[in-house]
C-alpha positions as CSV (number, residue, x, y, z in Angstrom):
1,M,-89.3,-47.0,35.7
2,S,-89.6,-50.1,33.6
3,T,-89.1,-53.5,35.1
4,E,-85.9,-55.3,34.0
5,L,-86.4,-58.9,32.7
6,P,-84.3,-61.6,34.3
7,P,-81.4,-63.0,32.3
8,V,-82.2,-66.1,30.3
9,A,-79.8,-69.0,29.6
10,P,-79.0,-69.2,25.9
11,E,-80.2,-72.8,25.5
12,V,-83.6,-72.0,27.0
13,L,-84.2,-69.2,24.4
14,A,-82.8,-71.4,21.6
15,E,-85.2,-74.2,22.5
16,A,-88.2,-71.8,22.7
17,V,-87.5,-70.4,19.2
18,E,-86.8,-73.9,17.8
19,N,-90.3,-75.1,18.9
20,L,-92.1,-72.4,16.9
21,T,-93.7,-73.2,13.6
22,P,-92.3,-71.4,10.5
23,R,-95.3,-69.1,10.5
24,L,-94.8,-68.0,14.1
25,R,-91.0,-67.5,13.5
26,K,-91.8,-64.9,10.9
27,K,-93.7,-62.9,13.5
28,L,-91.2,-63.3,16.3
29,D,-89.2,-60.1,15.7
30,A,-92.3,-57.9,15.7
31,A,-93.6,-59.7,18.9
32,T,-90.3,-59.2,20.7
33,E,-90.0,-55.5,20.0
34,G,-91.3,-53.5,22.9
35,C,-92.9,-56.3,24.8
36,A,-90.6,-55.7,27.8
37,A,-92.1,-52.3,28.4
38,G,-95.2,-53.8,30.1
39,A,-93.3,-56.1,32.4
40,V,-94.5,-56.2,36.0
41,L,-92.4,-57.4,38.9
42,A,-94.3,-59.3,41.6
43,A,-93.5,-59.5,45.3
44,D,-92.2,-63.0,45.0
45,G,-89.7,-62.0,42.3
46,T,-91.6,-63.3,39.3
47,V,-92.0,-61.0,36.2
48,T,-95.2,-61.1,34.1
49,L,-95.7,-59.8,30.6
50,R,-99.2,-59.5,29.1
51,F,-99.8,-60.2,25.4
52,G,-103.4,-59.2,24.7
53,E,-106.3,-60.3,26.9
54,D,-105.7,-64.1,26.9
55,A,-101.9,-64.5,27.1
56,L,-99.9,-63.8,30.2
57,V,-96.2,-64.9,30.3
58,T,-94.7,-65.5,33.7
59,L,-90.9,-65.6,34.2
60,S,-89.9,-67.2,37.5
61,P,-86.1,-66.9,37.9
62,G,-84.2,-69.2,40.2
63,P,-82.1,-68.4,43.2
64,A,-79.4,-66.9,41.0
65,G,-81.9,-64.5,39.4
66,T,-81.8,-66.2,36.0
67,I,-84.0,-68.4,33.8
68,T,-82.1,-71.6,33.5
69,T,-84.8,-74.2,32.7
70,A,-87.8,-74.2,30.4
71,D,-90.4,-74.6,33.1
72,Q,-89.4,-71.3,34.6
73,A,-91.1,-69.5,31.7
74,T,-94.8,-70.2,31.3
75,C,-97.7,-68.8,29.2
76,S,-101.4,-69.0,29.8
77,C,-102.4,-69.4,26.2
78,L,-103.5,-72.6,24.6
79,L,-100.4,-73.1,22.4
80,A,-98.0,-72.9,25.3
81,P,-95.2,-73.8,25.6
82,R,-94.8,-73.7,21.8
83,C,-96.3,-70.2,21.6
84,L,-95.1,-66.9,20.2
85,H,-95.7,-65.1,23.5
86,R,-93.3,-67.2,25.5
87,A,-90.6,-67.1,22.9
88,A,-91.0,-63.3,22.5
89,A,-90.7,-62.7,26.3
90,L,-87.6,-64.9,26.5
91,G,-86.1,-63.1,23.5
92,A,-86.6,-59.7,25.0
93,A,-84.7,-60.7,28.2
94,P,-80.9,-60.3,28.3
95,L,-78.7,-63.4,27.9
96,A,-77.3,-65.0,31.0
97,D,-73.6,-65.6,31.2
98,T,-72.1,-69.1,31.4
99,P,-71.5,-69.8,35.1
100,P,-67.9,-70.3,36.1
101,E,-66.7,-73.7,37.1
102,P,-66.5,-73.9,40.9
103,V,-63.3,-74.8,42.6
104,A,-63.9,-77.5,45.2
105,T,-60.4,-77.5,46.7
106,A,-60.6,-74.1,48.4
107,E,-63.2,-72.0,50.1
108,H,-63.8,-68.8,48.3
109,A,-66.3,-66.0,47.9
110,V,-66.8,-64.2,44.6
111,I,-67.5,-60.5,44.8
112,A,-70.6,-59.7,42.9
113,E,-69.4,-58.6,39.4
114,P,-71.8,-59.0,36.5
115,T,-70.1,-60.1,33.3
116,G,-70.1,-57.5,30.6
117,A,-71.2,-54.8,33.1
118,A,-67.9,-53.2,33.8
119,E,-66.7,-50.9,31.1
120,P,-64.3,-48.5,32.7
121,T,-62.8,-47.2,29.5
122,G,-65.8,-46.0,27.6
123,A,-65.2,-46.8,23.9
124,A,-62.3,-49.0,24.7
125,E,-62.6,-52.6,25.7
126,P,-63.7,-53.4,29.3
127,V,-61.2,-54.3,31.9
128,A,-60.7,-58.0,31.7
129,S,-59.9,-58.3,35.4
130,V,-63.3,-56.9,36.3
131,A,-65.9,-58.7,34.3
132,S,-64.5,-60.8,31.5
133,L,-65.8,-64.3,31.0
134,E,-63.6,-65.0,28.0
135,P,-62.2,-68.5,28.3
136,V,-58.6,-68.6,29.1
137,G,-56.3,-70.5,26.9
138,T,-54.2,-73.4,28.3
139,T,-50.7,-74.5,27.6
140,A,-51.5,-78.2,27.9
141,P,-50.4,-80.4,25.0
142,A,-52.8,-80.5,22.1
143,A,-55.1,-83.5,21.9
144,A,-57.0,-84.6,18.8
145,L,-60.5,-83.2,18.6
146,T,-63.3,-85.7,19.2
147,A,-66.0,-86.4,16.6
148,A,-68.5,-84.5,18.8
149,Q,-66.2,-81.5,18.8
150,L,-65.7,-81.6,15.0
151,R,-69.5,-81.8,14.5
152,A,-70.1,-78.9,16.9
153,A,-67.5,-76.7,15.3
154,G,-68.8,-77.5,11.8
155,A,-72.4,-76.6,12.9
156,L,-71.2,-73.4,14.5
157,W,-69.3,-72.4,11.4
158,H,-72.3,-73.0,9.2
159,V,-74.7,-70.9,11.3
160,A,-72.1,-68.2,11.8
161,A,-71.6,-68.0,8.0
162,E,-75.3,-67.7,7.5
163,A,-75.6,-65.0,10.2
164,L,-72.8,-63.1,8.5
165,A,-74.5,-63.4,5.1
166,A,-77.7,-62.1,6.7
167,G,-76.1,-59.1,8.4
168,V,-77.6,-57.0,11.1
169,T,-80.7,-56.1,9.0
170,A,-81.8,-59.7,8.7
171,G,-80.1,-61.1,11.8
172,G,-83.3,-61.2,13.9
173,A,-84.4,-63.5,16.7
174,V,-84.4,-66.7,14.5
175,V,-80.8,-66.2,13.3
176,Q,-79.7,-65.4,16.9
177,A,-81.5,-68.5,18.2
178,E,-79.6,-70.7,15.7
179,L,-76.3,-69.2,16.9
180,L,-77.3,-69.8,20.5
181,R,-78.2,-73.4,19.8
182,A,-74.9,-74.0,18.1
183,A,-73.1,-72.2,20.9
184,H,-74.7,-74.5,23.5
185,T,-73.8,-77.6,21.5
186,A,-70.2,-76.3,21.4
187,R,-70.2,-75.9,25.1
188,L,-71.4,-79.4,25.7
189,A,-68.7,-80.6,23.3
190,G,-66.0,-78.9,25.4
191,L,-65.4,-75.8,23.1
192,P,-65.8,-72.9,25.6
193,R,-64.0,-70.4,23.5
194,A,-66.2,-71.0,20.5
195,E,-69.3,-70.7,22.7
196,A,-68.1,-67.4,24.2
197,A,-67.4,-66.0,20.7
198,A,-70.9,-66.9,19.5
199,L,-72.5,-65.3,22.6
200,R,-70.5,-62.1,21.8
201,V,-71.9,-62.1,18.3
202,V,-75.5,-62.5,19.5
203,R,-75.1,-59.7,22.0
204,G,-73.6,-57.5,19.3
205,L,-76.5,-58.3,16.9
206,R,-79.0,-57.4,19.6
207,A,-77.2,-54.1,20.4
208,A,-77.0,-53.1,16.8
209,R,-80.6,-53.9,16.0
210,E,-81.8,-52.0,19.1
211,R,-79.4,-49.1,18.3
212,R,-78.1,-49.0,21.8
213,A,-76.0,-46.1,23.0
214,G,-72.3,-46.9,22.7
215,Q,-72.8,-49.7,20.2
216,R,-70.0,-49.8,17.6
217,L,-70.2,-51.7,14.3
218,G,-66.4,-52.2,14.6
219,D,-66.9,-54.3,17.8
220,L,-69.4,-56.5,16.0
221,T,-67.1,-56.9,13.1
222,G,-64.3,-58.0,15.4
223,A,-66.7,-60.5,17.1
224,F,-67.6,-62.0,13.8
225,R,-64.0,-62.3,12.9
226,E,-63.2,-64.1,16.2
227,L,-66.2,-66.5,15.8
228,L,-65.5,-67.4,12.2
229,H,-61.8,-67.9,12.9
230,T,-62.3,-70.1,15.9
231,A,-65.1,-72.2,14.4
232,G,-63.4,-72.5,11.0
233,M,-60.1,-73.6,12.5
234,L,-61.7,-76.1,14.8
235,A,-63.9,-77.5,12.1
236,S,-60.8,-78.1,10.0
237,G,-59.4,-80.3,12.7
238,S,-57.0,-77.9,14.4
239,A,-56.6,-79.0,18.0
240,D,-54.7,-75.9,19.2
241,P,-55.6,-75.6,22.9
242,T,-55.9,-71.8,22.6
243,L,-58.8,-72.5,20.1
244,T,-60.6,-74.9,22.3
245,G,-60.2,-72.8,25.4
246,T,-60.9,-74.0,28.9
247,T,-63.9,-73.5,31.1
248,R,-63.6,-70.5,33.3
249,R,-62.8,-71.4,36.9
250,A,-64.0,-69.0,39.6
251,Y,-61.0,-68.9,42.0
252,A,-58.1,-71.3,42.7
253,P,-55.8,-71.5,45.7
254,G,-53.0,-69.0,45.4
255,G,-51.0,-69.7,48.6
256,S,-49.3,-66.8,50.3
257,L,-48.9,-63.6,48.4
258,Q,-47.4,-60.2,48.9
259,V,-48.8,-57.4,46.8
260,H,-48.2,-53.6,46.5
261,G,-50.7,-51.0,45.3
262,L,-50.3,-49.3,41.9
263,C,-53.5,-47.3,41.5
264,R,-57.3,-47.5,41.5
265,E,-59.9,-46.8,38.9
266,P,-63.6,-46.3,38.9
267,V,-65.8,-48.7,37.1
268,L,-69.1,-47.6,35.5
269,S,-71.2,-49.6,33.1
270,A,-74.2,-48.8,30.9
271,T,-76.3,-51.4,32.7
272,G,-76.3,-49.7,36.1
273,Y,-73.3,-51.2,37.8
274,G,-70.5,-49.3,39.5
275,G,-67.5,-49.8,41.7
276,V,-63.7,-49.7,41.8
277,V,-60.7,-51.8,40.7
278,T,-57.4,-51.5,42.6
279,H,-54.4,-52.7,40.6
280,L,-51.6,-54.5,42.5
281,L,-48.2,-55.9,41.8
282,S,-46.3,-58.7,43.4
283,P,-42.5,-58.6,44.1
284,D,-41.9,-60.7,41.0
285,G,-43.9,-58.3,38.8
286,T,-47.1,-60.4,38.5
287,P,-50.2,-58.2,38.3
288,Y,-53.2,-58.7,40.6
289,S,-56.4,-56.8,41.3
290,V,-59.1,-56.4,43.9
291,S,-62.4,-55.3,42.5
292,D,-65.7,-54.3,44.0
293,V,-68.4,-53.9,41.3
294,R,-72.1,-54.0,42.3
295,P,-75.4,-52.4,41.3
296,G,-75.4,-48.7,42.1
297,G,-74.2,-46.8,38.9
298,L,-72.4,-43.5,39.2
299,A,-73.0,-43.0,42.9
300,R,-71.4,-46.3,43.8
301,A,-68.5,-45.8,41.3
302,R,-67.6,-42.5,43.0
303,G,-68.0,-43.8,46.6
304,A,-66.3,-47.2,46.1
305,G,-62.9,-45.5,45.8
306,S,-62.9,-45.0,49.6
307,A,-64.9,-48.1,50.6
308,S,-63.4,-50.9,52.7
309,V,-61.5,-53.7,51.0
310,A,-63.4,-56.9,51.6
311,L,-60.4,-59.2,51.7
312,G,-59.3,-61.3,54.6
313,G,-60.3,-58.9,57.3
314,A,-57.8,-56.2,56.1
315,T,-58.4,-52.8,57.7
316,L,-57.8,-50.9,54.5
317,D,-60.0,-49.0,52.1
318,H,-59.3,-48.9,48.4
319,A,-57.6,-45.6,48.6
320,G,-55.2,-47.0,51.2
321,L,-54.6,-50.2,49.3
322,A,-53.7,-48.3,46.1
323,R,-50.9,-46.6,48.0
324,G,-50.2,-49.5,50.4
325,G,-49.9,-53.3,50.3
326,L,-51.0,-56.6,51.7
327,R,-49.5,-59.8,52.9
328,I,-52.1,-62.5,52.1
329,V,-52.2,-66.0,53.5
330,G,-54.5,-68.6,51.9
331,A,-55.1,-66.4,48.9
332,T,-57.6,-67.4,46.2
333,V,-57.0,-66.1,42.7
334,S,-59.0,-66.0,39.5
335,P,-57.3,-66.8,36.1
336,E,-57.2,-63.1,35.4
337,G,-55.4,-62.3,38.7
338,R,-58.4,-61.1,40.6
339,L,-58.1,-61.8,44.3
340,G,-61.0,-63.5,46.1
341,A,-62.4,-62.9,49.6
342,G,-62.8,-66.4,50.9
343,R,-63.4,-67.4,54.5
344,G,-59.9,-68.9,54.8
345,V,-58.1,-65.7,53.5
346,R,-56.1,-63.7,55.9
347,A,-54.6,-60.3,55.0
348,T,-52.2,-58.0,56.8
349,P,-51.6,-54.4,55.7
350,L,-48.1,-53.5,54.5
351,P,-46.5,-50.1,54.0
352,G,-46.7,-48.8,50.4
353,I,-43.8,-48.3,48.0
354,A,-43.2,-45.5,45.6
355,W,-43.3,-45.9,41.9
356,T,-39.5,-45.6,41.9
357,E,-39.0,-48.6,44.1
358,G,-39.3,-52.4,44.1
359,P,-41.2,-54.2,41.4
360,V,-42.9,-51.0,40.2
361,A,-39.8,-49.3,38.9
362,P,-39.3,-51.6,35.9
363,L,-42.8,-50.6,34.6
364,F,-41.3,-47.2,33.7
365,A,-37.8,-48.3,32.8
366,R,-38.6,-49.8,29.3
367,P,-39.7,-47.7,26.3
368,A,-43.5,-47.7,25.8
369,A,-43.0,-48.9,22.3
370,E,-41.4,-52.1,23.5
371,A,-44.2,-52.8,25.9
372,V,-46.9,-52.2,23.3
373,A,-45.1,-54.3,20.7
374,E,-45.0,-57.2,23.2
375,L,-48.7,-56.8,23.9
376,L,-49.6,-56.8,20.2
377,A,-47.3,-59.7,19.4
378,A,-49.2,-61.9,21.9
379,P,-51.9,-64.3,20.3
380,E,-54.5,-62.8,22.6
381,P,-53.4,-59.3,23.9
382,A,-54.3,-58.6,27.5
383,E,-56.6,-55.6,27.3
384,S,-56.1,-54.9,31.0
385,A,-52.3,-54.7,30.8
386,L,-50.8,-51.5,32.2
387,L,-47.7,-49.7,31.0
388,G,-45.8,-46.7,32.4
389,C,-43.7,-43.9,30.8
390,D,-42.3,-40.5,31.5
391,V,-43.8,-37.8,29.2
392,T,-43.6,-34.0,28.5
393,V,-46.9,-32.3,28.1
394,V,-47.4,-30.6,24.7
395,G,-50.9,-29.3,25.0
396,A,-54.6,-30.1,24.1
397,A,-55.7,-31.0,20.6
398,G,-59.4,-31.6,20.4
399,E,-60.4,-34.4,22.7
400,H,-56.8,-35.5,23.1
401,L,-54.0,-34.4,25.5
402,L,-50.8,-34.5,23.4
403,V,-47.6,-35.6,25.2
404,R,-44.2,-36.8,24.1
405,E,-42.3,-39.5,25.7
406,T,-39.0,-38.3,27.2
407,R,-36.7,-40.2,24.9
408,P,-35.0,-39.4,21.6
409,D,-37.2,-39.5,18.5
410,A,-40.3,-40.4,20.5
411,P,-43.6,-39.8,18.7
412,L,-46.5,-37.7,20.0
413,L,-48.8,-39.8,22.2
414,R,-52.5,-39.1,22.7
415,L,-53.9,-39.3,26.2
416,L,-57.7,-40.0,26.4
417,P,-59.8,-40.2,29.6
418,A,-60.0,-43.8,30.9
419,H,-63.7,-43.1,31.3
420,P,-65.4,-40.1,29.6
421,H,-68.3,-39.6,32.2
422,P,-68.2,-35.9,33.2
423,E,-69.0,-36.7,36.8
424,L,-65.7,-38.7,37.1
425,A,-62.4,-36.9,37.6
426,H,-60.6,-38.2,34.5
427,T,-61.6,-35.5,32.0
428,E,-61.2,-32.6,34.4
429,N,-57.7,-33.8,35.5
430,L,-56.5,-34.2,31.9
431,R,-57.8,-30.7,31.1
432,R,-55.9,-29.2,34.0
433,I,-52.7,-31.0,33.0
434,A,-53.1,-29.7,29.4
435,S,-52.9,-26.2,30.7
436,Y,-49.3,-26.7,31.8
437,P,-47.2,-27.2,28.6
438,G,-43.7,-28.4,29.4
439,L,-44.8,-30.2,32.5
440,V,-42.9,-33.5,33.0
441,L,-44.9,-36.3,34.6
442,R,-44.9,-40.0,35.0
443,V,-48.0,-41.8,33.6
444,L,-49.4,-45.2,34.3
445,G,-52.2,-46.3,32.0
446,R,-53.7,-48.7,29.6
447,P,-52.7,-48.6,25.9
448,D,-55.7,-48.4,23.6
449,L,-54.8,-51.1,21.1
450,D,-57.5,-50.0,18.6
451,R,-55.9,-46.5,18.1
452,T,-52.5,-45.3,17.1
453,A,-50.2,-44.1,19.9
454,T,-53.1,-43.7,22.4
455,L,-52.9,-44.2,26.1
456,R,-55.7,-44.0,28.6
457,P,-54.0,-42.9,31.9
458,L,-55.2,-44.2,35.2
459,A,-52.7,-42.4,37.5
460,V,-49.9,-39.8,37.2
461,G,-47.0,-38.8,39.4
462,P,-43.8,-36.6,39.5
463,V,-40.7,-37.6,37.6
464,P,-37.8,-38.1,40.0
465,G,-35.2,-35.4,39.6
466,A,-37.3,-33.2,37.3
467,E,-37.8,-29.6,38.2
468,H,-41.0,-28.8,36.4
469,T,-43.1,-31.7,37.6
470,L,-46.0,-32.4,39.9
471,R,-45.9,-31.4,43.6
472,L,-48.2,-34.0,45.2
473,P,-49.0,-34.3,49.0
474,E,-46.7,-36.6,50.9
475,E,-49.6,-38.9,51.9
476,W,-50.4,-39.5,48.2
477,L,-47.1,-41.4,48.0
478,G,-46.1,-39.8,44.7
479,R,-49.2,-40.6,42.5
480,A,-52.6,-39.3,41.9
481,D,-55.4,-41.6,40.8
482,L,-57.0,-39.6,37.9
483,G,-60.5,-41.2,38.5
484,Y,-60.7,-40.1,42.1
485,D,-58.0,-37.6,43.1
486,R,-58.6,-34.1,41.8
487,L,-55.5,-32.1,40.9
488,Q,-55.5,-28.5,42.1
489,G,-53.3,-25.6,41.4
490,A,-51.0,-26.3,44.3
491,H,-50.1,-29.6,42.8
492,F,-48.4,-28.0,39.9
493,P,-45.0,-26.2,39.8
494,Q,-45.0,-22.4,39.9
495,G,-43.4,-20.5,37.1
496,D,-43.1,-21.3,33.4
497,A,-41.4,-24.4,32.0
498,A,-38.9,-24.4,29.2
499,P,-40.6,-23.6,25.9
500,V,-42.1,-26.7,24.2
501,P,-42.3,-26.6,20.5
502,L,-45.9,-27.0,19.6
503,P,-46.7,-29.1,16.5
504,A,-48.6,-27.4,13.7
505,A,-51.1,-30.3,13.9
506,E,-51.4,-33.6,15.8
507,G,-49.2,-35.2,13.2
508,P,-50.0,-38.0,10.9
509,D,-52.2,-40.8,12.1
510,L,-50.8,-44.0,10.5
511,L,-54.2,-45.8,10.9
512,A,-56.5,-42.9,9.9
513,D,-54.4,-41.8,7.0
514,S,-54.0,-45.3,5.6
515,P,-56.3,-46.4,2.8
516,L,-57.1,-49.5,4.8
517,W,-60.3,-47.7,5.8
518,R,-61.7,-48.8,2.4
519,V,-61.3,-52.5,3.4
520,R,-62.8,-51.7,6.9
521,R,-65.8,-50.0,5.3
522,L,-66.4,-53.0,3.0
523,L,-66.2,-55.5,5.9
524,E,-68.5,-53.4,8.1
525,T,-70.9,-53.0,5.2
526,G,-71.2,-56.8,5.1
527,V,-71.8,-57.0,8.8
528,A,-74.5,-54.3,8.7
529,G,-76.3,-55.2,5.5
530,G,-75.2,-58.8,4.8
531,R,-73.9,-60.4,1.6
532,R,-76.3,-58.4,-0.6
533,A,-75.0,-55.1,0.6
534,V,-71.4,-56.0,-0.2
535,A,-72.4,-57.1,-3.7
536,E,-74.3,-53.9,-4.3
537,A,-71.5,-51.8,-3.0
538,A,-68.9,-53.5,-5.2
539,R,-71.0,-53.4,-8.4
540,G,-70.0,-50.8,-11.0
541,T,-67.6,-50.1,-13.8
542,E,-63.9,-50.9,-13.8
543,S,-63.2,-47.3,-13.1
544,L,-65.2,-47.6,-9.8
545,A,-63.2,-50.7,-8.9
546,A,-59.9,-48.8,-9.6
547,A,-61.0,-45.9,-7.4
548,S,-61.8,-48.3,-4.6
549,Y,-58.7,-50.5,-4.7
550,G,-56.2,-48.3,-6.6
551,P,-55.2,-46.3,-3.5
552,L,-54.5,-49.6,-1.7
553,R,-52.2,-50.8,-4.4
554,R,-50.4,-47.4,-4.7
555,A,-49.7,-47.6,-1.0
556,G,-48.2,-51.0,-1.4
557,L,-51.2,-52.8,0.2
558,T,-51.7,-55.1,-2.7
559,G,-52.7,-58.0,-0.4
560,A,-55.5,-56.0,1.1
561,A,-56.7,-54.9,-2.4
562,D,-56.7,-58.5,-3.7
563,L,-58.6,-59.8,-0.7
564,A,-61.2,-57.0,-0.9
565,A,-61.7,-57.6,-4.6
566,A,-62.1,-61.3,-4.0
567,L,-64.6,-60.6,-1.3
568,A,-66.7,-58.4,-3.6
569,A,-66.6,-61.0,-6.4
570,E,-67.6,-63.8,-4.0
571,A,-70.5,-61.7,-2.6
572,D,-71.8,-61.1,-6.1
573,R,-71.5,-64.8,-7.2
574,R,-74.8,-66.4,-7.9
575,S,-75.2,-70.0,-9.1
576,R,-78.1,-71.4,-11.2
577,N,-80.1,-74.6,-10.6
578,V,-80.8,-77.2,-13.3
579,F,-83.7,-75.1,-14.5
580,G,-81.5,-72.1,-15.1
581,R,-83.0,-70.1,-12.2
582,L,-80.8,-68.2,-9.8
583,A,-80.2,-70.3,-6.6
584,D,-79.3,-69.1,-3.1
585,P,-75.5,-69.4,-2.9
586,S,-73.8,-71.3,-0.1
587,P,-72.6,-68.9,2.6
588,D,-69.3,-70.8,3.1
589,G,-67.3,-69.3,0.3
590,Y,-68.4,-65.8,1.2
591,A,-67.6,-66.3,4.8
592,W,-64.1,-67.6,4.0
593,A,-63.5,-64.6,1.7
594,W,-64.8,-62.2,4.4
595,L,-62.7,-63.9,7.1
596,A,-59.5,-63.7,4.9
597,A,-60.0,-59.9,4.4
598,A,-60.8,-59.3,8.0
599,T,-57.8,-61.3,9.3
600,H,-55.5,-59.5,6.9
601,L,-56.9,-56.1,7.9
602,A,-56.5,-56.8,11.7
603,A,-52.9,-57.8,11.2
604,A,-52.2,-54.7,9.0
605,E,-53.8,-52.4,11.6
606,R,-51.9,-54.1,14.4
607,C,-48.6,-53.4,12.6
608,L,-49.5,-49.7,12.0
609,I,-50.5,-49.3,15.7
610,A,-47.2,-50.8,16.8
611,A,-45.3,-48.6,14.4
612,S,-47.1,-45.5,15.7
613,W,-45.5,-46.0,19.2
614,A,-42.0,-46.7,17.9
615,A,-40.8,-43.4,16.4
616,T,-41.9,-40.3,14.6
617,P,-44.0,-41.8,11.8
618,N,-43.4,-41.3,8.1
619,A,-46.8,-40.5,6.7
620,G,-45.8,-41.2,3.1
621,A,-45.5,-44.9,4.0
622,V,-49.2,-45.3,4.1
623,S,-50.6,-42.3,2.5
624,G,-52.9,-42.4,-0.5
625,R,-56.4,-42.3,0.8
């Protein structure tokens, strides 16, 4: 088993690359590739990497397990610390996360949860309440940006535009280091949201270049859009507090709380972390969560569902908390609603409430379309938001479980496993539910905001008053956690339900059937291959251009067609110097054209996703691939 390198602070890596000569920078990508395979972990916690016979790099992480200062990375060669070996070793290590700002006014203890490690929804975005370090916007009045902030935003825009023009193929260690240096400058200037966006782009570039499993080009495209939007708006002088962001605070005093369990879900990441998140709700409808995510992978994700809750001495496990409640005194709460386990926290168990009672009932009272429309209308949709609805099972269709909400003119909804790992219970439970067409059940899940009419269920329960519904044990309190509880034959009604008209097909997919895929492909081509790839893809005869943008215009998406055409023209624009030779174009015009097309595409896709939840879609509105 290979030794994992300790995480490195972005500014340390940026400084190491910046100190290299131009000749050594050209060799950095080749030196970084594969150098971590020979890492050796010593008994004192240091990690050594050998480069040939005369160079030995030693990484000595601090108490937190990360490399935070330059002197913690040394090399035995004569050129150190400005040597290729040291920069390559630091470049092969994962990036450390920005530490949260401590809260001095309350004692608190943070459960060990690595940022970016928890990805309970597979291809979907991770649960924000578990491991998100995205800066939270503030509602404070806007203040004018300082000169330092304007300079930092302008520098970040410039390096982001150059990284976009380079693409994944040319976005190696040097390009990434420039982004890290600009991100660190943005952090010092008080622009945490811009810093976080730059770090996401760097991590996405690394994942794409290393061809990691689960890496999606669409995710990197979204990261570039967020970075360019944030940096561009800030550089233009916009002082919107949601653009500047605020430094993440670990936990703040929450006073006395009363919370009731909704459900629990397993957390399993690709980096070896596992655990559980239990979702809670206060009497006024505010969501909270208790999470326990630590190293241990699949075994810990499966076992944590029945582990004790480390919160104020409460004598509950996560299974009991998901169907029970807590009265908490001296609570500490993170900005995402995660409850902390501080020494001053005291918790007393409370009886659980059914989904039909108290603050939980309103979750299932409103149509799902309204809840999704509200999420999509928010400036920053909460990826961890849950919604509930009553549905009738239609049957399986490929990897989906098709259901229809029990209201007039409701569209088909697609249920996907919240986590696709075969050792977790999600997939098996959905497969068993699919074998009972006509079954009526209550579903609590997370809408997949990147897909049309798609819900990733976390728990299910019987519909009150329905005859052909689930028959769950009394101790389950009317719900089954799909990641932990395994549904058996006795949990389903006996006999056949009323016939359910099966659709001839899944029905039209507003997003997949829309010609917007042509714009998406052009944008992703630019992210993968850079400006040159977009120019080459767009070159050709007028008939080729008509074939690319004609379907967009025929579908009424003239704005998308115009922006795509403008992007292609800008990508192919080359200026000449005073001697008539072709000169390297400025990346700014190309980056603005790319950002305009990407922003328009995101808004159009959001509208289609919202429409897919509202009613039975009219495929002709967006057809014309």
